[in-house]
C-alpha positions in Angstrom: 5.1 -14.0 7.4 7.5 -14.6 4.5 9.1 -11.9 2.3 9.4 -13.4 -1.2 10.4 -10.3 -3.1 13.2 -9.4 -0.6 14.4 -13.0 -0.4 14.7 -13.2 -4.2 16.5 -10.0 -4.6 19.0 -10.6 -1.8 19.8 -14.0 -3.1 20.4 -12.5 -6.5 22.6 -9.8 -4.9 24.7 -12.4 -3.2 25.2 -14.5 -6.4 28.0 -14.1 -8.8 25.6 -13.5 -11.8 26.8 -11.2 -14.5 24.1 -8.5 -14.9 23.5 -8.3 -18.6 20.3 -6.5 -18.1 19.0 -3.1 -16.8 19.6 -0.9 -14.8 22.8 0.6 -16.1 24.6 0.8 -12.7 24.9 -3.1 -12.9 24.6 -3.4 -9.1 27.3 -1.0 -8.1 27.4 2.7 -7.3 27.8 5.4 -4.7 24.4 5.1 -3.1 25.1 1.7 -1.7 21.7 0.3 -2.6 22.3 -0.5 -6.3 22.9 -4.2 -5.7 19.3 -4.5 -4.6 17.9 -2.4 -7.5 16.9 -4.8 -10.3 14.4 -5.1 -13.1 11.8 -7.7 -14.0 14.3 -10.5 -14.8 13.4 -14.2 -14.8 12.1 -15.2 -11.4 11.5 -11.6 -10.3 7.9 -11.6 -11.5 6.2 -8.8 -13.4 4.2 -6.1 -11.6 0.6 -5.9 -12.9 1.0 -9.3 -14.6 2.1 -11.0 -11.3 2.0 -14.7 -10.8 5.1 -15.3 -8.8 6.9 -13.5 -5.9 5.0 -10.2 -6.3 1.7 -11.9 -6.4 2.7 -14.0 -3.3 3.7 -10.8 -1.5 0.5 -9.0 -2.5 -1.5 -11.9 -1.1 0.3 -11.5 2.2 -0.7 -7.8 2.2 -4.3 -8.7 1.3 -4.4 -11.1 4.4 -3.2 -8.2 6.6 -5.8 -5.8 5.3 -8.7 -8.2 4.9 -9.2 -7.6 1.2 -10.3 -9.6 -1.8 -7.2 -8.3 -3.5 -4.4 -5.8 -2.7 -2.2 -4.6 -5.6 1.1 -2.8 -5.0 1.9 0.6 -6.5 5.5 1.9 -6.7 4.0 5.3 -7.9 2.1 6.2 -4.8 -1.6 6.5 -4.3 -1.9 8.7 -7.4 -1.6 5.6 -9.5 -4.2 3.7 -7.4 -6.6 6.6 -7.7 -6.5 6.5 -11.5 -7.1 2.7 -11.4 -10.0 3.1 -9.0 -11.7 5.5 -11.5 -10.9 3.2 -14.4 -12.5 0.2 -12.6 -15.5 2.3 -11.8 -16.0 3.1 -15.4 -15.7 -0.5 -16.4 -18.3 -1.4 -13.8 -20.6 1.3 -15.2 -20.3 -0.2 -18.7 -20.8 -3.7 -17.4 -24.0 -2.7 -15.6 -25.3 -0.3 -18.1 -25.0 2.7 -15.7 -24.0 6.2 -16.6 -20.5 6.9 -15.2 -21.5 9.7 -12.8 -19.0 10.1 -10.0 -19.6 12.4 -7.1 -16.7 13.7 -5.1 -16.0 15.7 -2.0 -14.5 19.1 -3.1 -11.3 18.5 -1.2 -10.2 15.8 -3.7 -6.5 15.6 -4.5 -5.1 16.8 -7.8 -4.6 13.1 -8.8 -8.4 12.6 -8.8 -8.8 15.6 -11.1 -6.1 14.5 -13.6 -7.6 11.0 -13.6 -11.0 12.5 -14.4 -9.6 14.4 -17.3 -7.7 11.4 -18.7 -10.8 9.2 -18.4 -13.2 11.9 -19.6 -15.1 11.9 -16.3 -17.0 15.1 -15.4 -17.2 14.9 -11.6 -20.2 16.1 -9.6 -18.9 18.0 -6.7 -20.2 17.8 -3.1 -19.4 21.0 -1.3 -19.3 21.3 2.5 -22.2 23.1 4.0 -19.8 25.5 5.7 -16.3 25.8 4.3 -13.9 27.2 6.9 -10.7 26.1 5.2 -9.6 24.7 1.9 -8.5 21.3 3.0 -11.6 19.9 4.6 -15.0 18.9 3.3 -17.3 17.4 5.9 -19.8 15.0 4.4 -22.3 13.5 6.9 -24.5 10.5 6.4 -27.5 12.8 6.3 -26.0 15.2 3.8 -25.0 12.4 1.4 -28.4 10.8 1.6 -30.0 14.2 0.8 -27.6 14.5 -2.1 -28.7 11.2 -3.6 -32.3 12.0 -3.1 -31.9 15.4 -4.9 -30.5 13.6 -8.0 -32.7 12.6 -10.9 -32.9 8.9 -11.5 -30.5 9.1 -14.5 -28.1 11.4 -12.7 -27.6 9.3 -9.5 -23.9 8.7 -8.9 -22.4 5.4 -9.8 -19.8 6.0 -7.1 -18.9 8.5 -4.4 -15.3 9.5 -3.9 -14.2 10.9 -0.6 -10.9 11.8 1.1 -10.5 10.4 4.6 -8.4 11.2 6.6 -7.9 14.6 5.0 -4.7 16.6 5.2 -5.7 18.2 8.5 -6.5 14.8 10.0 -10.3 14.9 9.9 -11.8 11.4 9.5 -15.1 10.8 7.9 -17.9 8.4 9.0 -16.9 5.8 6.4 -19.3 3.2 7.8 -22.3 5.6 7.6 -21.3 6.9 4.1 -20.8 3.3 2.8 -24.3 2.4 4.1 -25.8 5.4 2.3 -24.0 4.6 -0.9 -25.0 1.0 -0.9 -28.7 1.8 -0.2 -28.7 4.0 -3.3 -26.9 1.4 -5.4 -23.6 3.3 -5.5 -19.9 2.4 -4.8 -17.8 4.1 -2.2 -14.3 5.0 -3.2 -11.9 6.3 -0.5 -8.6 8.2 -0.8 -7.1 6.8 2.4 -3.6 7.9 1.4 -2.9 9.1 5.0 -4.5 6.2 6.8 -2.8 2.9 6.0 -2.0 2.5 9.7 -5.6 2.7 10.7 -5.9 -1.0 9.9 -3.7 -1.8 12.8 -5.2 0.3 15.6 -6.7 -1.6 18.5 -10.1 -3.2 18.0 -10.3 -2.4 14.3 -11.4 -5.9 13.5 -11.9 -7.3 10.0 -14.6 -7.1 7.4 -17.5 -9.4 8.5 -18.9 -12.0 6.3 -22.4 -11.5 4.8 -25.1 -11.5 7.4 -22.9 -11.0 10.4 -23.3 -8.0 12.6 -20.1 -6.2 13.6 -19.3 -2.9 15.2 -16.1 -0.9 14.5 -14.9 2.4 15.7 -14.7 5.4 13.5 -10.9 5.1 13.4 -10.7 1.9 11.4 -9.5 1.1 7.9 -12.1 2.0 5.1 -12.2 -1.5 3.8 -13.3 -2.8 7.2 -15.9 -0.1 7.4 -17.5 -0.9 4.1 -15.7 1.0 1.3 -15.6 -0.9 -2.0 -12.2 0.5 -3.2 -9.5 2.5 -1.4 -5.9 3.5 -1.8 -3.3 3.7 0.9 0.0 5.5 0.7 2.1 3.0 2.7 5.0 5.4 2.6 3.1 8.2 4.4 2.5 6.4 7.7 4.2 3.0 7.5 8.0 2.3 7.3 7.9 2.0 3.5 10.0 3.9 0.9 8.4 6.9 -0.8 6.2 5.7 -3.7 5.0 2.5 -2.0 1.2 2.3 -1.9 -1.7 -0.1 -2.1 -4.9 -0.5 -4.1 -7.4 -2.4 -1.9 -10.5 -4.1 -3.2 -13.1 -5.2 -0.7 -14.4 -8.8 -0.5 -17.9 -7.5 -1.1 -16.9 -5.4 -4.1 -17.9 -6.4 -7.7 -15.8 -9.3 -8.9 -14.9 -7.4 -12.0 -12.6 -5.2 -9.8 -10.4 -8.2 -8.8 -10.4 -9.5 -12.4 -9.4 -6.1 -13.9 -7.3 -4.6 -11.1 -3.9 -5.2 -12.7 -5.2 -3.9 -16.1 -6.4 -0.7 -14.3 -3.0 -0.2 -12.7 -0.9 -1.0 -15.8 -2.9 1.4 -18.0 -1.3 4.3 -16.1 1.8 2.8 -14.6 5.5 2.7 -15.6 6.7 -0.6 -17.1 9.8 -0.1 -15.0 8.7 -0.5 -11.3 11.2 0.2 -8.6 12.3 -3.1 -6.9 13.6 -1.1 -4.0 10.1 0.1 -3.3 8.6 -3.4 -3.9 11.1 -4.9 -1.4 10.1 -2.2 1.1 6.4 -3.1 0.7 7.3 -6.8 1.0 9.3 -6.3 4.2 6.5 -4.1 5.6 4.3 -7.2 5.7 6.6 -9.0 8.1 7.1 -5.8 10.1 3.3 -5.3 10.5 2.7 -8.8 11.9 5.7 -8.7 14.2 4.2 -6.7 17.1 3.4 -3.6 15.2 -0.2 -3.4 16.4 1.0 -3.4 20.0 3.7 -0.8 19.3 1.2 1.4 17.5 -1.3 1.2 20.3 1.3 2.3 22.9 2.5 5.1 20.7 -1.0 6.4 20.0 -1.5 6.7 23.7 1.6 8.8 24.1 0.6 11.1 21.2 -2.8 11.5 22.8 -1.1 12.5 26.1 1.0 15.0 24.1 -2.1 16.5 22.5 -3.7 16.9 26.0 -0.6 18.7 27.3 -0.5 21.0 24.3 -4.2 21.8 24.7 -3.6 22.7 28.3 -0.7 25.0 27.2 -3.2 27.0 25.0 -2.8 25.3 21.6 -5.9 24.5 19.6 -5.6 21.2 17.8 -7.9 20.0 15.1 -8.7 16.6 13.5 -9.3 13.1 14.7 -6.3 11.3 13.3 -4.2 9.7 16.0 -0.7 10.2 14.4 -1.3 13.7 13.1 -0.8 16.9 15.1 -2.6 19.8 13.4 -2.2 23.1 15.1 -4.6 26.0 14.5 -1.7 28.5 14.6 -3.8 31.6 14.4 -5.5 30.7 17.7 -2.1 30.9 19.2 -1.3 34.2 17.6 0.7 33.2 14.5 0.0 32.3 10.9 0.7 28.6 10.1 3.7 29.6 8.0 5.2 31.7 10.8 4.8 28.9 13.3 6.3 26.4 10.8 9.3 28.7 10.4 9.8 28.9 14.1 9.8 25.1 14.4 12.2 24.8 11.4 14.7 27.0 13.3 14.6 24.4 16.0 15.3 21.6 13.5 11.7 20.5 13.3 10.6 20.1 9.7 6.8 20.0 9.5 4.8 18.2 6.8 2.8 21.2 5.8 1.8 24.8 6.7 -0.5 27.4 5.2 -1.9 30.7 6.6 -4.0 28.8 9.2 -2.5 25.5 10.1 0.7 23.6 10.8 0.6 19.8 10.2 3.1 17.5 12.0 3.1 13.8 11.2 4.6 11.2 13.6 4.8 7.4 13.7 6.1 4.9 16.1 9.4 5.2 14.2 9.6 8.9 15.4 10.2 7.6 18.9 9.3 9.2 22.3 12.1 11.7 22.0 10.3 13.3 19.1 7.2 13.8 21.2 9.2 15.3 24.0 10.9 17.7 21.6 7.6 18.8 20.1 6.2 19.5 23.5 9.3 21.4 24.7 9.6 23.6 21.6 5.9 24.4 21.3 5.8 25.3 25.1 8.8 27.6 24.5 7.0 29.7 21.9 5.4 32.9 23.3 1.6 32.9 23.0 0.2 36.0 21.3 -3.3 37.4 20.8 -5.3 35.3 18.4 -5.4 36.3 14.8 -9.1 36.5 13.6 -8.6 36.7 9.9 -9.7 33.6 8.1 -10.1 32.3 4.5 -12.5 34.5 2.5 -15.8 33.0 1.7 -15.9 30.5 -1.0 -18.4 30.7 -3.8 -19.2 27.7 -5.9 -17.4 28.2 -9.2 -19.2 28.1 -12.5 -18.3 25.2 -14.8 -17.7 26.4 -18.4 -16.2 23.3 -20.0 -15.3 19.7 -19.0 -12.1 19.0 -17.1 -10.8 17.0 -20.0 -11.5 19.8 -22.5 -9.8 22.3 -20.3 -6.7 20.2 -19.5 -6.2 19.4 -23.2 -6.6 23.0 -24.4 -3.8 25.4 -25.3 -3.2 27.6 -22.3 -1.3 30.7 -21.2 0.0 31.8 -17.9 -1.4 35.1 -16.6 -0.9 37.3 -13.5 -3.7 36.5 -11.0 -5.5 39.8 -11.5 -5.7 39.2 -15.2 -7.5 35.9 -14.7 -11.0 37.1 -13.6 -13.5 35.6 -16.0 -11.0 33.2 -17.5 -11.3 29.4 -17.5 -8.7 27.5 -15.5 -6.6 25.1 -17.7 -4.5 23.3 -15.1 -5.9 20.5 -12.8 -6.0 22.8 -9.8 -5.1 26.2 -8.5 -4.3 25.7 -4.8 -1.8 25.9 -2.1 0.0 22.6 -1.4 -1.1 19.8 -1.1 -3.0 20.2 -4.4 -6.5 20.7 -3.1 -8.6 22.8 -5.4 -9.8 26.4 -5.1 -10.9 26.2 -8.7 -10.5 23.1 -11.0 -9.9 22.9 -14.7 -12.9 23.9 -16.7 -14.2 26.3 -14.1 -14.4 30.1 -14.4 -12.1 32.1 -12.1 -14.3 34.7 -10.5 -13.5 37.5 -8.0 -14.3 35.3 -5.0 -11.9 32.7 -6.2 -9.2 35.3 -6.7 -9.6 36.5 -3.1 -9.1 33.0 -1.9 -6.1 32.5 -4.1 -4.6 35.7 -2.7 -5.1 34.4 0.8 -3.1 31.3 -0.1 -0.4 33.2 -2.0 -1.3 32.2 -5.5 0.4 34.7 -7.9 -0.7 33.4 -11.4 -2.9 30.9 -13.2 -2.8 29.0 -16.4 -6.0 29.7 -18.4 -7.6 28.4 -21.5 -6.3 30.4 -24.4 -9.3 30.4 -26.7 -12.2 30.5 -24.3 -14.3 33.6 -23.6 -17.5 34.2 -21.7 
């Protein structure tokens, strides 16, 4: 597979051209990458108005992911999420549908800010049993019941879910897509953590109309029937931070393909990083050059590691092959304590909270990383399990819309002064920006207990609102 963006930039780097254009470093500097850092000069194409090398590279990516269109983002999945919601609103207008979007409650902050910017008031789908902040199990049966409970005018135009979630839980995308489509709704998936799922063994490709096909749960959302999804290439593929994709299914409304660039450009910078674009471009070649086989072999080794850790007394959660999520309390530590112990052994984890430690590996980590993880975790003394868990969540009361809250004058208060106030910021949560309460909802005593559990000290509340 060719690499048109990288080829253009390296040819330009090796030329004697006088750079009378941005950036200001003019191709020189202490980082050593400046010569490859250009702007949208003649021949370099224009991101979100692409008809040259960028469009060529995006078409290469689309062929890899089996999509009708794949559009690059140099601003992560956050940009693609905003575009997905914008395209959904356009589809609602085109079909005369009310723009109701239902979402799993563990949606990322990017979804909430996009809702506020686009004046969407999301309908939340809460888990039947919430044991932690980061997960929101939505089964096929639960989603079907949700649709049936909605009045005809209130049925969602689209359902938005996060899969894989931050702990590595993977939803039944195929089943959820079938439910959505039976009820005339779109399925949008935040697949930020799952770009590599497309390259697992036997994941197949989207079938043409009328064909029967069977795919495992661990496959890419587009192959499983999602209409739109975003992938953060940089999270699990060898791509620079910020590199991401917006994917549009072949069965999705044609309007999405026609308006995709408009949706991205509405929120994007007009100065995209060509370093990130080259990284996405080179990833195409990397992914066709034996990556599927390397990934399959590495996944087997990670699975072997998980089995060894389980035998050693660790409790692991989640389905995602390249994520090791340890229930630290089951081993006698808080997640933050276990994370600190690993850091002292020069192992820097992706995330920790009171309950979990999340470690992300890829084939680029190598077998040595897996050996070190096993050795260090085995060396840690097991203690009696900690039984304390997150306080019970109570569904917050909505006072005003997310947009009204986010665009209100606000003030920062100590947590214990916030009871009865309306949250002004997009979320109050521990990292990674999953909500306890969202903007426009009332902070009650139950929410404060959960915030205390996750170490939240203060909140930004709407200045002029009172019950």
